[in-house]
N, C-alpha and C positions, 0 to 999 in steps of 0.2 A: 504493500500500500504506500509506504514512504517513497520507494523508488518510483512508482508510477506517478506520484504527486510531484516529483521533480528533484529529489535529493538522493545522491548515490552514497549510501551508507551501508557498511557490511552487516551481515547478520550478527556476527560476533560483537560488533560495536553496539548494535541495538540491544543485544542481550545484556551487555554490561551496563549500558545507560538505563536499561529497564530493571536493574538490580535483580536479575533473574535467578541467580543461583541460590539454592536452598536444599534442605532435605525435609520431606514431610511424610508422616506416618498416619495412615487412615485405616481404621479397624476393618477387619475382614467382614464382608456381608454375611458369611456363613462360617463362623468360627469352628475350627476342627476339620473343615472340609475345603476351605479356601484360605489363601494367604492374604495378609493385609495389603493395601495398595501403598507402595513405597515410591515416592517420586523425588527427583533431584532438582526441582525448580519451584519457584512460586507459581501461582495460578497464571495461565497464559494471558487472560484478559488484563490482570493486574500488571503483568510485564509490559503489555502494550501501552497501558495507561501511563506507567512510570516513564517509559521511553518518550512518549509524546510530550509529557510535561517537561522533561529535560530538554527537548528540542524546541519547545515553544509551539508545537503543532497541536491542533485541535482534533481530538478523537471523538467522533460521534457514535453512540451506541443506541440500539433500539431493540425492544422485545415486542415482537408482533404476537397478537392473540391466537393466530391460527396459521396453517400452512398457506392459505390463499393470500392473506394479507402480507405474509413474509415474502412470498414470491413477488407480489406487486411492489413491495418496498424495494426489493433487489432490482427489479426492472427499472424503476425510477432512478435509482442510484447509478446503474450501468448506463442508462440513457444520458445521465448528466456527466458521464465521463469518469466515474469513480471505479476503482477496484474495491470489492466488498469482502470484508473478512466475515467468515461464517463459522459459528460454533457447530460442530457435528459429532455424531456418534459413529466411530469407525466401523461398527458392526454392519452398518448399512452402506458403506462405501464399497462398491463391487471390486475395486482394485486392491483392497486391503485383505491380507491373508487371515487376520485375526478373526476369530469367531466369538470374541468376548465383547461385551458392551463397554465402551470407554468414550465418554462424552466430553472430555476436556481436551479435545483436539480441534484445531482450526485449519481451514483452507481459505485460499484467496479465490474468489469468484470474479472472472473477468469477461464472461459471456454467457448468454442464456438464450435458447430458442425453445420451440414447442416440445422438443424431445431430448435435448442434450444441454448439459451445463459444462462450461469450459473453466477448469480450475487449475490452480497450482498448489501442489502439496510438497512435502519434503523431497529432496533428491532421492532418498532411500525408497520412497514410494513411487517415484517416477517423474517428479517435477510437474511439467505441464501435462494435463490429462483431460480426456473427454469422458464425462460421467453421464449416465442416463438421468434425465431430469427427475424421474421418480425416485431414484436412489438418493439424490441430493435432498429431495423433499422429506424423505423418511429420516435421513441422517440429521438434517437440520431440526426437525420437529421432535426428535426422540427425547423422552423423559426417563430413559433407562441408563444404567451404568453409573460410572464415576463422574460426579460434578456435572449433571445435565443442565443445560441452559437452553431450553427449547426456543427455537426461532430467534436466537440472539444474532444480530448482525452489527457490523461496525464499518466505518470508513473514516478516512482522513480528509479533513477540509483542505482548502488551498494552503500550502505551506507559507510561513513567513518569508518574505523576500530575502532577508539576511541569511536564513538557513540554506536557501537555494544558491545564493550568490557567494556566500562565504562559509561554506559547510565546514571546512577545516577549523576555522576560528571558533565556530560554535561548539564543535566537538571538544576542542582543547579547553574551552571554558567549563565544560560540563563533566569531563571524565572524573576528576577528583571528587566532584560533588556527588557522583554516583558511587564511587568506590567507598567513600567514608561511611555512608549509612549501611551499605552492604556489609562491610567489615564489622561495624558495630552490631548489626543484627546477628551475624554469624558467630560472634564471640559472646553473645548474651544467652543466658539460660532461658529458653522459652518453653520449658516443660517437656513432656514426653511425646509431643506430636510434631514439633517443629524444630528445625536446626540440628545441631550436632547431638543434642540430647536425644532426639528422635532416632538419629542414626545409631547411637549406642544402644538404645532400646531395641531397635530392629536386630542389631547384631546379637544381643543376648537372647532374643526370642528365636532367631534363626537356629541358634545352637540347639534348641529343644524341639525343633519341628518334627524330628523323627518320632518323638513321643506324643506331641500335641495334635498332629494331623492324623485323622482317625484311621484311614485305610492305607496300607502300605502301597498298593498299586496306585491309588489316587494321590498319595504323597509324592511318588515319583513324578507324576505328571504335573502336580501343583508346583513343586520346587523347580523342575525344569522350565515350567511355564513362566515363573518369575524371571529366570535368567533370559529366556527368549524375549519376554516383554521388555526387559531392560536393554537388551541388545538391539532388537529389531523394531520396536515401537518408539525407541528413542527416549524412554522415560527414565532410564537409569542414570546413575551418577556419572558414568564415563562420558556420555555425550555432552552433558552440560558442563562438566569440568573441562572438556576439550574446548568448548565454546568460550568459557571464561578465560582459559589460557590464551586463546587467540585474541580476545579482547585486551588482555594485559600486554601481549606482544605488540598489538597495534598502538596501544597507549604509550608503550616504551619508545616506539619509533617516533611518535608525534612529539614527545617530550625529550627524547634523547636521554632517557633516565635508566641507567644500568641496574639500579636497585629493583625497578619493576621487572626487568628482564630476568633477574635471578628468581624472583617470586613466580614468574610465569614458568620457568623451568621446573620449579618445585611442583607446579600444577601438572606438568607433564608426567612426573613420577606418580602423582595421585591418579591420573587418568589410567596409567598402566595397571595400578593396583585394582582399580575398579574393573578393568577389563579381565584381570585374573580372577576376581571374585565372581564375575558373571560366567566365565568359562567353567568354574567349579560348580556353580548352580546348574548350568546346562548339562554337565556330565554326571549329575547326581543319580545314584542308584541305591535305594534304601537297603536292598538286600546285600549290598557289597560294601560293608563298613559305612553305612549311611550316617550314623551318629558322628563318626570321626570326620567325615566329609563336611558335615554342617558345622562342626566345631572349628574346622579349618577356615571355612567361610566367615564365621563369626570373628575369629581372631584377625582375619584380614580386614574386616569392616571396622573393628575397634582400632586397628592400626591406622586406617584411613581417617577415622574421626580425630585421632591424636594429631595426625599430620595436617589435617585441615584446620584444626584449632590453632596450630603453630603458624600456619601461613596467614590466616586471617588476622591473627594478632600482629604479624609483621605488616600486613597491609593497613591495619588500623593505625599503627604507629607512623607508617610512611605517609598515609593520607592526611593524618592530623598535622604532620610537619609540612607537607607540601601545600595544604590548604591555607596555611598561615604565611606562606612565602609570597612576596610581591609577584604579580603577573608578569 
């Protein structure tokens, strides 16, 4: 949406300005048979709101009461030249392999006719795609799964002239302002559902999954499913740590700040640890030393939590110092 409106800003930069990194723990809908939802970022709509505030861009959101009015609103926005952000349940997207309901996903809608919608999803899902219009209607209107927002759509108003004409200057003014509250949030104890406390809780519970998940056969599929979801749906920590590392590297280049580069390298190590934890989950077989496998995953996640605590403390100290320096 930002690019279409006229500013060339990387996904990683928008993620960083949106203060997007986090860890969140949401209770399992069916305890004992399903795993909790574990995500590595803040809510996607909140990320977009934060990024637009940082850029001085106006993000407009609307909740339509039904599918017909949602479609009519999208047509009006497309006719006015906007790209439309749409909240969808991936279960109804015919190009998604997942057969689980997950409604905290967004796609960009750039065209619509009587039978097809023309959308952009992540590179992993294929980028620019053609989707049956009925599939979009059902995905957009779903009230099932994780964090449903039926018929929620958003778009970006015309960007401020300064953002379009002097993009680099605006970014340099905003980067530290985004890093500081992110580091403060990530180093604050926010209880068992958010932040590093939630990650440590998840690690402790994963170590006991071989006992707490009811059926051994279902446990295999559930544990492996968490790994696959983190890897292929993009929700796990590895993808978002990769994005935040790219954000810090871009910030380092803009400021010529070697201390930022060092912290970005540390994020690269954390990304690798997340990838290793995901591989261990995907390889889980409860009948083959499953308890020990999950204890190893738990130990890795505890190590990640300690490493992230250290990095965000470093970012907090650096951002506090840099924010007080003359421009």
